[in-house]
N, C-alpha and C positions, 0 to 999 in steps of 0.2 A: 141341511147341507146345501151349499150353492157354490158354483164356480164364480170367482171374481177375477176378471181380466183387467190388466193395466196396459195402456198403449202409450207410445211416444215418451214425452218427458215424465209422465206419471210413472211409467215402468222404470225409467232411469232413477227417479228419486226413491222409489220403494225398493228397487233392486230385484224385483220379481216380475215375470210376465203374467203369471196367474197363480192362484192358490184356491184351495177348497176351504170354505169357512163355515163353521157351525155357528149360527147366529139366531137370536130371537128378535132382531130388528124388524120393525113393522113397515118402515119406509126406507127409501134410499138415504134420506138425510140421517135417520137413526143409524144406518149401517156406517155412513161416513163418520158420524160422531164416535161410534164404537171403534172404528179403525184408528181414528186420530188419538184415542186414549191408549192404544197399544204401544206405540214407540214414536220417537221423534221423527223418523223418516216418513211415517204415515201423516203425522201432524203437518209436516212441511208440504207434502204432496197434496193434501186436501185443505190447506189453509185458505184458499180462495176458490170456492166452488163455482163462482161466476166465470172462472177460466176453464171450467170443465164441462163436458157433456157426458151423459150416461145413457146406456142402452140396456134394456131388460129383455132377455131372450131375443137379442138382435133387433130390437125395435127402439128407436129413440124415445126417451121418456124424460120425466122431470124428477127433481130431487124429492118432491113430496109424494111421489108415486108409491103405491103399496108394493111390498115384496111378496105378498101372498101368492104361492104357487110358482114363483119365479125360480128358475134353475140356474140362470147365468146373468151376472151383472158385469158390464164393461164400462170402464172409465177411460176417457180420452179427451185431448184438447179439441177445440173447435176445428173443423176441417176448413181449409181455405180453397178457393177455386184457383184455376190458373192454367 
């Protein structure tokens, strides 16, 4: 089980700020693929992962990163300075 958090437009498209997921996904990309198969709203939110960033246990990571031992995955759009 892991917490999955959604921020900004990702949260708006999915309609949830967070959820607890029971998954066998081994990488972030595997998790994304699993989520996209759930429902159309996930498919839309994750249709372009180049427009997303991911953090594992609050550390920036990549979509090919392992989920072994990870308790929290957060998806969010790139942050801009200003």
